N, C-alpha and C positions, 0 to 999 in steps of 0.2 A: 773345820776339822770334822770328819765323819764320825758318827757315834759308834761305840763299840759295845754290843750286847752279847758278844760271843760266849757260849757256854752257860748263859743265865737261864733261870726259870722264869719265863714270861707268860705262864699260863693265865688266860683271862685278861691280860693287859689290854688297855684301850689306846691304840695309836691312830684312831680315826682322823683323817685329814691332815696328818702331820707331815712335815718335810723331813724325810729320812733318806735322802739321796746318798748313796754310797755307804750306808750303815752296814755294820757287820753283825749278822745274826747267826753266824756259823755255830753249829752244835747246840744252839739254843732250843729250849722247850717252848714252842709257841702254840701249844694246843689251846684252842678257845680264844686266841688273841684276835683283836679286831683291827685290821689294817685298811678298812674301807676308805676309799678315795685318798689314800696316802700316796705321797711321792716317794717311790722306792727305786728310782732309777739307779742302776748299778749296785743295788744292795746285794749282800752276800748271805744266802740262806743255805749254803752247803752243809749237809749233815744235820740240818735242823729237823725238829720233830713237830709236825703239824697234826691237826685233827681234833678229836673230842677230849674234853676233860673227863676224868673218871666218873664224876657225878652224872654227867650227861649220858655216858655209856650205860650206867645202871638204869637211868630213867628210861632210855629208849628201849633197852632190853625188856623192862617191865611192861612198857606199852606194847611191844611186839608180842609178848606172851598173852597179854590181855586180849589183843585182837585175835590171836590164834584161838583162844577159848571161845570168843564170840563167833568166829567163823565156824568152828567145829560144831557149835550148837545149831547154827543155821543149816549147815550141811546135814546134820542129823535130822532136821525138820524135812529137808528134801527127801532124805531116805525114807522117812515115814510116809510122805506123799506117794512115793513110788510103791510102797508096800500096799497101798490101797487097791492095787491091781487085783489082789486076792480077797477084797472085801465082797460081801454079799450084795451090796447095792450097786446097781448099774452106773449111776452117776459117779460114784466114788471110783469105780473101776476105770471109767473113761478119764477121770482126772489123773489117776495114777499112770495110765498109759501115756497120756499127753506129757506129764512131767518126765517120764522115762525117755520119750522121744526127744524132748528138748535137751535133756542131759546128754544123751548120746551125741546129738549134733554138736552141742557146745564142746564136749570133751574132745571129740574127733577133730573138729576144725581148729580148736585152740592148740592142741598138741602138734598138729601139722603146720599151722600158719600163724599162730600167735594169739594173744588175748584180744587184740583189736578185731581180728577176723572172727574170732569166736563170738564176741559180743554182737558183731554184725549178723552172723549166722543165727544167733539166738533171736534177734529182733525179726529177721525174715521168717523164721520158723513160727514164731508167735503170730505174726501177721497172717501167715498162710492158714494156720489152724483156726484163727478167729474167722477168717473169710470162709472157711469150710463149715462154720456154724457150730463149733465145739466150745463156745465160750460159756460153759456152765460155771457155777459158783466155785466148785472144787478146783477147776482148772485155773480160774482167775486168782484164787487164793494161792494156789501152788505157784503160778507164774510170778505173783508179787513176792512171795517168799523166796523164790529162786533168784529174782532180780536183786533182792536185798542180800542174799547169800553171795551173789557174784561180787557185789561191791565190797563186802567185807572180805571175801576170798581174795580179791585183788590186794586189799590192804594187808591181809595175812601173808600173801606171797611177798609183798614188800617187806613185811616184818621179818619173815624168815630169811629173805635175802640179806637184810641187815644183820640178822643174828649170825648167819653163816659167815658173812664176809667181814664183819666189823667187831663182833663181840662174842666170839666163840667161847672164850675163856669164861665169860660171865654166864653164858648159857649153861656151861658145865657146872658152875657153882649152884645154879638154881635147879637144874634137872638131875644132877648126879652123873657119875661116870657111866653107869649102866645105861641111863637114858640117852646120853650122848652117843654111846657106841651103837645103841639101837637105832637112833636117828640116822647115823651114818650108814648102817646096814639097809635101812628103809630107802635111803636115797639111792643106793646102788641097785636095789631090787626094783625100784619104782619103774624103771624103763620096761622091765619084764611085766610088771603088774598092769601097765597100760599099753601093752603091745597092740591091743585093739580096744577101742572104746566100747564096742559091742560086747566083747567078752566080759568086761567089767560090769556093764549093765546087766547082763544075764546072771552073773554071779550075785549081784546085789538082789536081783529079783528072786533068785533061788533062796537067798537068805531070808527074804521076807516070807516066802512060802513055808519055810521050815520053822522059823522062830517067831513069826508074827511081826507086829508093829514095832516092838522094842528092838528086835534083832535088825529090822529094816533101818531104824534110826541109827543104830550103832554102825551098821554097814555103810550107811550114807555118810556118816561122820568120818569113818575111816577112809572111804574112797575119796571124799573131798579133801581130806588132809594130805593123803598121798598125792593127789593131783596138785595141790598147792606147793608141796615140797618139790615135786618134779619141775614145775614151771619156774620156781625160784632158783633151783639149781641150774637149769638151762640159761636163765637170764644172767646169772652171775658168771657163767662160763663164757658169756659174750655172744650167745646165740641171737642173731639179728631179728629173728621172728619174735623174740620176747624182749626187745629193746625197751618197749613201753614200761614193762615191769621193772627192768633194770634202772631206767632213768628215774622212775618214782622212788625206787629203793635208795639210789644215790642221793636224791634230794632229801629224802627222809633222814638218811644217815648223816647228812651234812648239817642238820639243824644243831646249832650250838657249837659247830666246829670253827676252825680258823677261817677268817674271812679276808679275802683280798679284793672284794667286790669293788669295781671302779678304780682300783689302784693303778698307778703307772709302774710297771715292772720292766721297763725297757732295760736291756742288758743285765737284768738280775740273774743271779746264779743259784740254781736249785740242785746242784750236783749232789747226788746221794742223799737228798732230803727225803723224809717220809711225809707223804702228802695226802693220806686218806682223810676223808670228811672235810675237804677244803673247798671254799667257794671262790671260783675264778670268773664269775660272771662280769661282763662289761670291763674286763681288765685289759690293759695295754701290755701285750706280751712280745713286743718287738725285740728280736735277738735275745730273748731269755734263754738260759741254758738249763737243760734237763737231763744231762748225762747221768745214767744209772740212778735216776730218781725212783723211789719206791712207792707203789700203790698209786701211780698216776692215773690208773683206770678207775679209781674210787673218788675222783674229785668231781665237783660240779662245774663243768666247763663253760656253760652258757653257749654263745655262738663262736667262741674262739677255736683255733685249730686243734685244741685238745679234745674236741668232741669226736674226732676220728680215731678209732682204735689202731689203725695201721700207722697213722702219723705219730701217735703216742709211742708206739713201739720203736719207730725210727728215731725219735728224739732220745729215747732211753738208751738204745743200743748203738746208734750211729750207723746201723746196717740197713741200707735201702736198696741193695743190689737187686736188679730185675723186678723191682716193685712198680706198681702202676698207680700214679697219682693224677690220673686224667681229670683235668679241670678243677682240681682241688684249690681252695683258697688257702695258700700257704704264705700269705703276706707277712713279712717280718719274722719268719721262722729262722732259728739258728741251727744250721747244719754244718757248722765248721768242722772240717776234717772228716766228714761223713763219707761212707762208701756208697756212692750213687751210680756206680757203673751199670750201664744197660737199663737204668730206670727210665720210666716214661713220665714226662711232665707236660704232655701235650695239652695245650690250652690252660695250663695251671698258672696261678699268679704267685710268682716268687719275688715280687717287688719288695725292696727294703730288707731282703733276706741276707743272712750272713752265710756265704758259701766259700769262705776262705779255706784254701787248701783241700776243698772237697774233690773227690774223684768222680767226675762226670764223663768218664770215658764211654763213648758210644751212647750217651744219654740222648733221649728223644726230646728235643727242646722246641719242637714245632709250635709256633704261636704262644710260646711261654713268655709271660710278662716279667721283665727283669729291670724295671725302672728303679734306679738307686740301689741296685743289688751289688753286694761286694763279692766279686769273683777273684780277688787277689790270691795268686798262687794256686788257683784251681786247675785241674786237668780236664781239658776239653777234647783231647785226641779222639777222632772218630765220631764226634757228636753230630747230630742232625739239627741244623739251626734254621730250617726254612721258616721265614716270617717271624722269627723270634723278636721280642720287643725290647731290645736294648736301647738305651737313651744316652745322652751326653753325661748323665750322672752315674751310669753303670761303671763300676771300677774293674778294670781289666789288667791292672798292673801285675806283672809276673805270671800271667796265665801260661800254663804249659800246654802246648797244642802242636802236634806234628802235622795234622791235617783235619779238615772238617768236610761235611757234606752239606751243600746248599739246598738240597731237596730231600724229601722223605723217600726212603727206599720202597721199591715195588718188586714183584717177582721178576718182571722183565728187566729192571735196572736196579740191582741191589746196592750199587755204589754210585748214586746219582750226583753228578756235578761235584766231584771231589776237588778241593782246593788245598794245595797247589794241583794244577791239572796233571802234571807229570807224576805218575804214581811212584816214581823213584825219588821224588823230591819231597822235602819236609820243610815246614816252617822253622826258621831258626828262633832262638829265644827272643821274645819280644816282637817277632814279625806278625803274629796273628793279630795282636791289638792294633798294629799299624795298618794291617790289611782291612780290618773291619771298621775302623773308626771313621773313614770318610763318609759313611752313610748317616752319621749322627745329625740330628736336629736340622733337617732341611725341609724346605717347602717343595714338595714334589708335584709338578704340574704335568700330568700325563695326557698326551694327545694321541688318541687311538684311531682316528680315521680322518683322511683328507686334510692333512696338516697344511695350514695357510701360514707360511713363514712371516709374511708382512703383518698379518693380524696378531700373531704371537708377539712380535716385536712391539707393536703399538700397545697391546693389552698389558704386557709386562712393564713397559715404560709408564703407563698410566698408574699401574698398581704401585710402583716404586714412588711415584710423585705423590700419590694420595696417602701413602703410609711411610713417610721418611723415618718414623720411629722404629719400623721393622728392620731397617738397615739391610735391605735386600741385596744380596751379592750372589750372582750366578757362579756356581762352582763346577758344573758339568752339564753336558747334554748326553743323553743315552739314546742311541738309535736302536729301535726295536722293530725288526721286520723291515719291509720295504718303505712304508710310509707312516711309521709310528715313531714318536719321539717323547722322551721324558726330560723336562727342564728341571734341574735341581738348583735351588737357591738357598744359601745360608740365611738365617734370620736372627734377629736379636732375641735374647733369652726372654721367654714369656710371651712371645708373639702368638696371636691366635691364628694358627695355620688353617683351621677350618674356615674361618671368616675370610682370610686372604685368598684361599683357593676358590671359594664360592664367588667372591667379587671378581677375581681374575677371569673365571670361565663365563660369567655373565657378560663381561665386557668383550671377551674373545669371540663368543658366539654371535654377538651383535656386529662386531667388526667383520667377522667372516662372511656375514650376509651382505655386506656392502659391495658395491662394484669396484673394479680395479681403479677406476678414475677417482672414486670417492676416497679410497684408501690412499691414493697418491697425493690427494690434497692434504690429508693428515700428515703424510710423510714430509711434504714440502714445508710444512710449518716447523718441523723439527728434524733436521737431517740426520740426527743421531739414531733415529728409529731405524733407518735403513741399515745401520751397522749390524744391529742384532738380527735383522731380517736376513742379511747376507750370510751371517755365520750359521743360522739355522738351515738355510738353503745348502750351504757347503756341507754341514753335518749330515743332511739327508742324502747328499750326493756322494761325495768321496771324502769322508771324514778321516782325519788323522786321529786314530783312536787308541785307547788302552782298555784293558778288560778288568772289570770288578765283578766278582760273582759270575753270573751267566750273562752279563750285560756288556755290550760294546759301548764305550763312552768316549765322547769327544772331549779332549782335555782343553778347557778354556778357563783354567783357574785364575787367569789374570783379569777376567772381566770384573769390573767394579761399578756398583751403582752408588753414587754419592749424592749429597745434599740436593741438588737440582735434578737428581735422577739421570745424570748424564751417562749414557752407556758408552764406555770407552774401551779401546783395545780390541775392536773387532773390525775386520775389513768392511768398508762401506760400499754403497751401490751408487754409481755415477749417473744412473738413469734419471735422477731427479735434480741434477745440478750440472751445468756445463763446466768444462775444465778451467776456463778463464775465471769463473766465479769462485771456484774452490781455491785456485791459486791466489786470487786476491784476498780471500779470507785467511789463507796461510800468512800472507805478507802482513796483514793487519795484526794478526796474533804475534808475529815476530817483532813488530815495532813496540810491543808492550814489554818486551824483555830488555833488561839492562845490557849495555855494551860490556865487553870484556875489559877489565881494568888493565890487562897486559896486552898491548898491540901484537906482540909476537906469540901470544898464547890464546888462541880463540876460545870463546866461551860457548854456552848453549846456543845463544842467538846466532853467532857466526857459523857454527857447525850446521845448524838447521838451515840456514840460508844457503850454504853450499849444497846441502842435500836436496833442497827444493830446486835449485838450478839444475842439478844433475838429473833429477827426475823429469823435469820439463823438457830438457834437451835430449833425452834418450830417444834413439831411433828404433830401439828394439821393443820398447814397452808400449802396448796398445793404450789408447786414450782412456778406456775404462779402468785399466789397472793403474794408469798414472793418477787418475782421480782417487782411487783407493789409497795409493801410496801417499798422495798429498794430504788426504784426511788424517793419516797416521802422523805426518809431520805436524799438522795443526794440533793434533792431540798432544804431541810432545811439547809444542810451544806453550800450550796452556798449562801443562804439568810443570814446565820449566819455571813458572813464577814462584813455585815453592818446591824446588828439586829435592830437598831433604825430608819432606813430609812423606810418611810411610805410604799413604794412599796414592800420592802422586808418583812415588817410586814404582808402586805396583802397576799403575796405569802406564808409566813409561816402559816398563819391562814388557808388557803385553804389546804395546805399539811397536817396539823394536823387533819383537818376535814376528809380528805380522809383516813388517817391512822385509825381514829376512826371507820370509816365505814368498813374498811377491818377487824378490830378486832371484830366488832359487832357480826359476825356470829360464832365466836369461842366459845367452851364450857367455862363455868365460871371457871372450874378448870384449864384451860390452863395457863401455866406460862406466855405466851405472854400477856394474858389479864391483869394479875397482873402487869407485867412490864409496859404495856401501861397506866394503870390507875395511876401508880406512875410517869412515866417519861414524859408523854405528858403534864400534867399541869405544871410541872417544866420547860419544854422547852418553853411552851407558855408564862410563866412569864418572862423568859429571853428575849423574843422578845417584852416585854411590852404588852402582850395580856392577862395576867392573872388578 
């Protein structure tokens, strides 16, 4: 039975490594609680309150103000160094000007491009000035002090970010209402104060000229403090230029907060939970729910999908219409019932995601990975699904889809390859899943130039023999262009398709290089190879085909590769065996079948014998087609040993279909047509196919 902690005060509790699957923490106070490495699968944290305990808030605020004081002192020292511009000694003046130049460069670059760029510019400027021969003692001392000031300034920026975002009330208590109001006014005014780094520098220099070193120090401290406040404010507003400061601030603020580090939060529910100062590093967040969660932007996300601000907003609101998630790693995300109409997921990973009942109308799903993704009840009308990565574990039950586009739109073709093709036609309920499923889990062997049907047949036969565990079964041939073909084969679950494909093409390329006579020697050793060769030749010539996507496909679903890798159900090629030999082989196969127990009711043996005679005696059927027809009779005879076995039934069905095709071209008056119309239905019935 799942544990119930709902509504309880769990501040500071240690749940490290515990099995809390399905536990109820709704409305609980979990500030400072430790869930590190715990199993929280399916746990309920809705309306829970995470974050820092009060004593940690007070401690961190005190630290932030301590850092601010130290930073202010060092900025004051920098101001003093700048004031040396007006000193009577030349060396001091040079040191002051150098410090001013470095400050101007740092302020300007940092405000425009961020702290990281500012530090880089600072280093480059120092290097340039040293190379120019200005490395006097005052400059070196000033540069050293400035470097220290920068380090503390960054810490102060972090501290202020923390104070603004996480402990404003406590700051109020320490500074007083007037100080807080003043800080707010300063924050608003700071953008104007730093409209140009040069203007600030000039103002500071002027202050030094008027009031001397003390005034310069005060001005430097004020300028540095305003600078820190501005950077902190922009960082906590989500400005990407200052993400470094924000990330450090969040890390600082999460110290002592609620920890889910390394925990399994699969299917956990954080609906309307307050999550500031919470650690989610290395956490499993598959299908976790975050609807209307508060302060999700103040968590420590690690490398999870929570690090992306746009993704966090989507999780909270469920509104992702028109948003761009290009190549985002969204594996395991929960977007159930989300509005994702017109959103772009090109190249994104949505594997294991919950997209139940999501609106993906007109969504761009090109190359989107959807392995084990749950699309139950989702809307896909108008979606672009070119090269999307669905698998046999993708759930498509109840998908609502009137039409899709198999290619990505261009200016020239805004509606590329719509399915269904007729723009007046729509998929009925359930039709889309049936339409798209045949491409699941197949080994695709694409031949793009100079196809050699006999080499294809031999190579595939060898592959099936060498890997019986793969349970290879040809399901379709796709003719592409005049001389290109794609062979599709179903495989057993877990088969290494990369290895199978590589082995096949190694063999195929070697076989293709052999002469016709050498290939015929291989065919003569196993006449069944010619069956597949003949079918490929037919598909390349005048295939009976159906369409899937933009591909013309030859329907050969009855082909089956079994134990000994016998390719059955395909018309053979009599060029490697004379008619008498084939007929003799048929007779041998028929003798292995039992006689019918009822003399007045013929069985499989008797019916096939009659069919054999009718084929041999036909005057309308050419010898080559007689050989092909007799091969099918032999196939039926072998399958007749176990007529109720499903694989044998499938083989028999294909053989009967092939015989019907052979007989179709005969004149209606031909005796073989009459025999076929009479015998084939009776044979099918004995195989349980009638």
